[in-house]
C-alpha positions as CSV (number, residue, x, y, z in Angstrom):
1,M,1.1,139.3,-34.6
2,T,-0.5,140.6,-37.7
3,K,2.5,140.6,-40.0
4,P,3.5,136.8,-39.6
5,Q,-0.2,135.9,-40.4
6,N,-0.3,138.2,-43.4
7,N,3.1,136.6,-44.7
8,M,1.7,133.1,-44.2
9,A,-1.4,133.8,-46.0
10,S,0.6,135.5,-49.0
11,S,2.9,132.6,-49.1
12,T,0.0,130.2,-49.0
13,V,-1.5,131.9,-52.0
14,R,1.9,131.9,-53.9
15,F,2.3,128.2,-53.3
16,F,-1.1,127.3,-54.4
17,Q,-0.7,129.5,-57.6
18,R,2.7,127.8,-58.4
19,G,1.2,124.4,-57.9
20,C,-1.7,125.3,-60.3
21,R,0.8,126.4,-62.9
22,L,2.9,123.3,-62.5
23,L,-0.2,121.2,-62.9
24,C,-1.5,122.9,-66.0
25,R,2.0,122.8,-67.5
26,S,2.3,119.0,-67.0
27,V,-1.3,118.4,-68.3
28,F,-0.3,120.3,-71.6
29,H,2.9,118.5,-72.0
30,Q,1.2,115.1,-71.7
31,N,-1.4,116.0,-74.4
32,L,-4.1,115.4,-72.1
33,I,-5.8,118.5,-73.3
34,P,-5.9,119.1,-77.1
35,Q,-4.1,122.4,-77.9
36,T,-6.2,124.0,-80.7
37,R,-5.3,127.4,-82.3
38,V,-7.9,129.3,-84.2
39,R,-6.9,131.9,-86.8
40,V,-9.0,135.0,-86.8
41,P,-8.8,136.8,-90.1
42,Q,-8.1,140.5,-89.8
43,T,-11.4,141.9,-91.4
44,G,-12.8,145.3,-91.0
45,L,-16.2,146.3,-89.8
46,S,-17.7,146.9,-93.3
47,S,-16.6,143.4,-94.4
48,F,-18.5,141.9,-91.3
49,H,-21.7,144.0,-92.1
50,T,-21.5,142.8,-95.9
51,C,-21.1,139.0,-94.8
52,H,-24.1,139.5,-92.4
53,R,-26.1,141.0,-95.1
54,Q,-25.3,138.0,-97.4
55,L,-26.2,135.5,-94.8
56,Q,-29.6,137.2,-94.3
57,E,-30.2,137.1,-97.9
58,T,-29.5,133.5,-98.1
59,S,-31.7,132.6,-95.3
60,T,-34.6,134.6,-96.7
61,D,-34.3,133.2,-100.3
62,P,-36.5,130.2,-100.7
63,G,-34.4,128.9,-103.6
64,N,-31.4,128.2,-101.4
65,V,-33.1,125.4,-99.5
66,D,-31.6,121.9,-99.9
67,P,-34.0,120.1,-102.0
68,I,-33.3,116.8,-100.1
69,V,-34.3,118.5,-96.7
70,E,-37.2,120.1,-98.3
71,D,-38.6,116.8,-99.3
72,T,-38.2,115.2,-96.1
73,V,-40.1,118.1,-94.2
74,T,-42.8,118.0,-96.7
75,A,-43.3,114.2,-96.4
76,Q,-43.5,114.3,-92.7
77,D,-45.8,117.3,-92.8
78,D,-48.1,115.2,-95.1
79,Q,-47.9,112.1,-92.8
80,T,-48.7,114.2,-89.7
81,S,-51.6,115.8,-91.5
82,E,-53.0,112.5,-92.7
83,M,-53.1,111.1,-89.1
84,T,-56.3,111.5,-87.1
85,A,-56.4,112.4,-83.5
86,G,-57.1,109.0,-82.4
87,E,-54.0,107.6,-84.5
88,R,-51.6,110.0,-82.7
89,L,-52.6,108.7,-79.2
90,I,-50.8,105.4,-79.0
91,S,-52.2,103.4,-76.2
92,S,-50.0,101.1,-74.1
93,D,-52.1,98.0,-74.6
94,D,-51.7,97.7,-78.4
95,G,-50.4,94.2,-79.4
96,L,-51.3,92.6,-76.1
97,V,-53.1,89.5,-76.9
98,F,-54.1,86.9,-74.2
99,A,-55.5,83.5,-75.6
100,G,-56.6,85.2,-78.8
101,T,-58.3,88.1,-76.8
102,Q,-57.1,91.9,-77.0
103,F,-56.1,93.4,-73.6
104,H,-59.1,96.0,-73.8
105,D,-61.5,93.0,-74.5
106,L,-60.6,91.0,-71.3
107,P,-63.0,90.6,-68.5
108,I,-62.7,92.9,-65.5
109,V,-62.7,92.0,-61.9
110,Y,-63.9,94.8,-59.5
111,V,-62.9,94.5,-56.1
112,K,-64.3,96.7,-53.3
113,A,-62.6,96.2,-50.0
114,T,-64.4,98.0,-47.1
115,Y,-63.6,98.0,-43.5
116,N,-66.7,95.8,-42.9
117,N,-66.8,93.5,-46.0
118,T,-65.3,92.8,-49.3
119,H,-67.2,92.6,-52.7
120,I,-66.0,91.0,-55.9
121,N,-67.7,91.4,-59.1
122,V,-66.6,89.8,-62.3
123,T,-67.7,91.7,-65.6
124,D,-67.3,91.4,-69.2
125,K,-65.8,94.1,-71.5
126,D,-69.3,95.8,-71.8
127,S,-69.7,95.9,-68.0
128,K,-72.3,93.2,-67.8
129,S,-72.0,91.4,-64.6
130,M,-71.0,87.6,-64.8
131,V,-70.2,86.6,-61.2
132,R,-70.8,88.4,-58.0
133,T,-69.5,87.3,-54.5
134,S,-68.9,88.8,-51.2
135,C,-67.8,87.7,-47.7
136,G,-71.3,87.4,-46.6
137,T,-72.5,85.2,-49.3
138,V,-69.7,82.6,-48.8
139,G,-70.8,82.1,-45.2
140,F,-69.1,84.6,-42.9
141,K,-71.1,86.7,-40.7
142,N,-70.9,89.9,-38.3
143,A,-67.2,91.0,-37.7
144,K,-65.8,87.8,-39.4
145,K,-66.6,89.4,-42.8
146,A,-63.9,92.3,-42.4
147,T,-61.1,89.5,-41.9
148,G,-58.6,88.6,-44.6
149,V,-59.6,84.9,-44.5
150,A,-63.0,85.8,-45.5
151,A,-61.8,87.9,-48.4
152,Q,-59.5,85.2,-49.8
153,T,-62.4,82.6,-49.7
154,A,-64.5,85.1,-51.5
155,G,-61.8,85.6,-54.1
156,I,-61.6,81.8,-54.6
157,A,-65.3,81.3,-55.0
158,A,-65.4,84.1,-57.6
159,A,-62.5,82.8,-59.5
160,T,-64.3,79.3,-59.6
161,K,-67.5,80.5,-60.9
162,A,-65.7,82.8,-63.6
163,I,-63.6,79.8,-64.8
164,D,-66.8,77.9,-65.1
165,K,-68.1,80.4,-67.5
166,G,-64.9,80.4,-69.6
167,V,-63.0,83.2,-68.1
168,K,-59.3,82.7,-67.8
169,Y,-57.4,86.1,-68.1
170,V,-58.8,89.1,-66.3
171,R,-57.9,92.7,-65.5
172,L,-58.3,93.7,-61.9
173,M,-59.7,97.0,-60.5
174,V,-59.2,97.5,-56.7
175,K,-61.1,100.1,-54.7
176,G,-60.9,100.6,-51.0
177,L,-58.6,100.1,-48.1
178,G,-60.1,97.3,-46.3
179,A,-58.4,94.2,-44.7
180,G,-59.4,92.0,-47.6
181,R,-57.6,94.1,-50.3
182,Q,-54.6,91.8,-50.7
183,A,-56.3,88.7,-49.5
184,S,-58.8,88.9,-52.1
185,I,-56.4,89.2,-55.1
186,K,-54.5,86.2,-53.7
187,G,-57.8,84.2,-53.6
188,L,-58.4,85.1,-57.0
189,Q,-55.0,83.7,-58.1
190,M,-55.5,80.6,-56.1
191,G,-58.9,80.0,-57.8
192,G,-57.2,79.8,-61.1
193,L,-57.6,83.2,-62.9
194,E,-54.6,84.8,-64.4
195,I,-54.4,88.5,-63.5
196,V,-52.9,90.5,-66.4
197,S,-53.2,94.0,-64.9
198,I,-53.9,95.6,-61.4
199,T,-55.5,99.2,-61.3
200,D,-55.9,101.0,-58.0
201,N,-59.1,103.1,-58.2
202,T,-59.2,104.0,-54.5
203,P,-60.5,107.7,-54.2
204,I,-58.3,110.1,-52.4
205,S,-60.1,113.2,-50.8
206,V,-58.2,116.4,-51.1
207,N,-59.8,118.8,-48.5
208,G,-63.2,117.1,-49.0
209,C,-65.9,116.5,-46.5
210,R,-65.2,116.7,-43.0
211,P,-64.6,113.3,-41.4
212,R,-66.4,111.7,-38.7
213,K,-65.1,112.2,-35.1
214,A,-62.8,109.5,-33.7
215,R,-64.6,106.5,-32.2
216,R,-64.2,106.4,-28.6
217,I,-63.5,102.8,-27.2
């Protein structure tokens, strides 16, 4: 039984080789693959060493540098040396103007969403507090302060007070994982503020302090 298997294997290999040859021949005849012939000069070993020595001399000779390339490289080096470290760092907020105010000069709204409350603080570019509200200051007490409705109400109140002080476009900084995280943002928009950017500053502990034991209910 071994001979028929060997014969079948050898015939399969021959059939595959023949198919490959036919496929390559048809591809070459259809000019799908361009046929290029490279002429290799019959040079000796001594001439090769001579050419290699000439190439080395040409590369090391400073007089053989193209003047156009040399001027371009020199101009780029001069521009790079004239730039300061601050000019090399191009920030992503360059050219963003909102109602005549640059992006980095816009007021900032800080939202701290804890598990028991939501605090909202509106400051100017110098971190001076302008408006400060929370779920407790708008009338919610006890466990109701941890709800999304309370956070949304606090956001509307903060936006109304900020608009009264001339604030329209703001940047938003969110911190925490409380229930009022998204509700407060919705409340700020419902109050009339235009949120330009949202930044998440929630701290993430990497093998930090040991957490409290699980609450038993």
